[in-house]
C-alpha positions in Angstrom: 90.8 -109.4 109.5 92.9 -106.6 108.3 92.0 -104.6 111.4 93.1 -107.6 113.5 96.3 -108.0 111.6 97.0 -104.3 111.9 96.7 -104.4 115.7 98.6 -107.7 116.2 101.5 -106.8 113.9 103.3 -104.2 116.2 103.3 -106.5 119.3 106.3 -108.7 118.3 108.2 -105.6 117.5 107.6 -104.0 120.9 108.5 -107.4 122.6 111.8 -107.5 120.7 112.7 -104.0 121.6 111.8 -104.6 125.3 113.9 -107.8 125.3 116.8 -105.9 123.8 116.5 -103.1 126.4 116.3 -105.7 129.3 119.4 -107.5 128.0 121.3 -104.3 127.7 120.4 -103.3 131.3 121.5 -106.7 132.6 124.8 -106.5 130.7 125.4 -103.0 132.0 124.7 -104.1 135.6 126.9 -107.1 135.2 129.7 -105.0 133.8 129.4 -102.6 136.7 129.5 -105.4 139.2 132.6 -106.9 137.6 134.2 -103.5 137.6 133.5 -103.0 141.3 135.1 -106.4 142.1 138.1 -105.6 140.0 138.7 -102.3 141.8 138.4 -103.7 145.3 135.0 -103.3 146.9 134.0 -103.7 150.5 132.4 -107.1 150.1 133.2 -110.3 152.1 135.4 -111.6 149.3 137.7 -108.5 149.5 137.6 -108.4 153.3 138.3 -112.1 153.9 141.7 -112.6 152.3 143.0 -109.3 153.8 141.9 -110.4 157.3 143.5 -113.8 156.8 146.8 -112.2 155.8 146.8 -110.0 158.9 146.2 -113.0 161.2 148.9 -115.0 159.4 151.3 -112.1 159.9 150.5 -111.8 163.6 151.0 -115.5 164.0 154.4 -115.3 162.3 155.4 -112.3 164.5 154.2 -113.7 167.8 157.2 -116.1 168.5 159.7 -113.3 168.0 157.5 -111.0 170.2 157.2 -113.5 173.0 158.9 -112.3 176.2 162.5 -113.6 176.7 163.1 -112.2 180.2 162.1 -115.4 182.0 164.2 -115.4 185.2 167.0 -118.0 185.4 166.4 -120.6 188.0 168.7 -120.2 191.0 169.8 -123.0 193.4 167.9 -121.5 196.4 169.1 -124.2 198.8 172.7 -123.5 198.0 172.0 -119.8 198.3 170.6 -120.2 201.8 173.3 -122.6 203.0 176.1 -120.3 201.8 174.6 -117.2 203.3 176.3 -116.1 206.5 173.2 -114.1 207.5 171.1 -117.3 207.8 171.1 -118.8 211.3 172.8 -122.1 212.0 169.5 -123.5 213.2 167.7 -122.9 209.9 170.7 -124.3 208.0 170.7 -127.5 210.1 167.0 -128.0 209.5 167.3 -127.5 205.7 167.3 -131.1 204.7 165.5 -133.0 201.9 162.0 -134.2 202.9 161.8 -136.9 200.3 164.5 -137.9 197.8 166.2 -134.7 196.8 163.2 -132.4 197.4 163.9 -129.6 199.9 161.2 -127.7 201.7 161.7 -124.3 200.1 159.3 -122.0 198.3 161.0 -119.6 195.8 159.5 -116.6 194.1 161.0 -114.2 191.5 160.0 -110.6 191.0 161.0 -106.9 191.1 161.1 -105.7 194.7 164.2 -103.5 194.7 164.3 -102.0 191.2 167.6 -103.7 190.5 169.0 -104.8 187.1 167.8 -108.4 187.7 164.9 -110.2 189.4 164.9 -110.4 193.2 164.5 -113.8 194.8 162.3 -114.5 197.8 163.1 -117.8 199.6 160.9 -119.3 202.3 162.3 -122.2 204.3 159.7 -124.6 205.7 159.6 -127.6 207.9 159.0 -131.0 206.2 156.2 -132.3 208.4 153.7 -129.4 208.7 155.2 -126.9 206.3 155.7 -124.2 209.0 157.8 -121.3 207.8 161.1 -121.0 209.8 162.9 -118.4 207.7 162.1 -115.9 204.9 164.8 -114.2 202.9 165.1 -111.7 200.0 168.2 -111.8 197.7 169.0 -108.9 195.4 171.1 -109.5 192.3 174.0 -107.2 191.6 176.9 -107.9 189.2 175.9 -111.5 188.9 175.9 -112.1 192.7 173.1 -112.2 195.2 173.1 -110.3 198.4 170.8 -110.9 201.4 168.8 -107.7 201.9 166.1 -109.1 204.2 165.5 -111.9 206.6 162.9 -112.9 209.1 163.5 -116.0 211.3 160.7 -115.9 213.8 158.5 -118.9 213.0 155.9 -119.3 211.7 156.8 -116.8 209.0 156.2 -116.5 205.3 157.1 -113.8 202.8 155.7 -113.1 199.3 155.7 -110.4 196.6 152.5 -108.4 196.3 152.4 -105.7 193.5 156.0 -104.7 194.1 155.9 -104.8 197.9 157.3 -107.4 200.3 154.5 -108.8 202.5 155.5 -110.9 205.5 153.0 -112.9 207.5 153.7 -114.2 211.0 151.1 -116.4 212.6 150.3 -115.9 216.2 149.7 -118.7 218.7 148.2 -118.6 222.1 148.8 -121.2 224.8 147.2 -124.4 223.8 146.9 -123.7 220.1 147.8 -126.5 217.7 150.3 -125.9 215.0 147.5 -126.2 212.4 145.3 -123.7 214.3 146.9 -120.4 215.1 144.9 -117.7 216.9 145.7 -115.0 214.4 148.4 -113.4 212.2 150.5 -110.3 212.0 150.9 -109.0 208.4 153.6 -106.4 207.6 154.2 -104.7 204.3 157.7 -103.5 203.4 158.8 -101.3 200.5 162.3 -100.9 199.2 163.9 -97.5 200.0 167.3 -96.9 198.3 169.3 -99.6 200.0 166.9 -101.4 202.4 163.4 -102.4 203.2 161.3 -100.1 205.4 158.0 -101.0 207.0 155.1 -99.3 205.2 152.2 -100.5 207.2 151.0 -103.5 209.3 147.8 -105.0 210.6 146.6 -107.9 212.7 144.0 -110.5 211.9 142.2 -112.7 214.6 141.0 -116.0 213.3 137.5 -117.1 214.3 137.2 -120.2 216.5 136.0 -123.4 214.9 132.3 -123.9 215.5 131.7 -126.2 218.5 135.3 -126.1 219.5 134.5 -124.7 223.0 131.3 -126.8 223.4 131.0 -128.7 226.7 131.6 -132.5 226.1 128.6 -134.7 226.4 128.6 -136.9 229.5 129.8 -140.4 229.1 127.7 -143.5 229.8 123.9 -144.0 229.3 
C-alpha cells in the first residue's frame, strides 16, 4: 500500500506542472499573434482594407482623369454648302432624305497635325448611299479650311491610323450600282500644307457564283 501510494503521489504534481507549462506556451503564442496583428502583418485582414482604399481612391480619381478632349460637333451640312470648293452639283444633291436627316457621314481625327481635330465629310445619295463627294477640313483659328476634295463617284474617304484613305469603286459596262467590278484605294499623308499620295492599289471583286451561268430553257 505504501509502495503504491509512493508511486501514485507524484503523478498529480507532474500533471499540474505540465498543464501550467502548456498554458504558458498558449498564452505566449497568443501574445505573439496579437503583437503581429498590432504591428501590421501580411495577412488578409491587413491586405484587404488597404486594397479597398486604393480602389476607392482610383474610383474617386477616375472622373477627373477622364478625357475632356471630345471633339465639338460641327454642322457638316452647312460646312459643305458654304464651301466654295464644293461643286454646285454636290450642293444641289445635298438634301434631306427623311425629315431633317442629311446623307452625310462625318469623322473626326488627327490627319494634319493641327491644333484641333480634322473633319472628314462624305456626301452620299439618299437612295443607294453612293458617295458623291469626300472632303477634309482643317481647323485653324476657329475656322475650317478645305484641304482635300474628291468628287468622282462612287468615292468614300476615311481616317486610318493618321492617314487619309480614299476608296473609289470601279464599274464596268453593265455593272449594277450595288455590284461594282472592283475598287481603287489611295492612301494620302499630310505633308506641311497639303496631302500627298503615299501609295495605292486596286482590288478586283470576284463574280457572284452562278452569275454567268447559262439560263435554263423555258418550257417543259
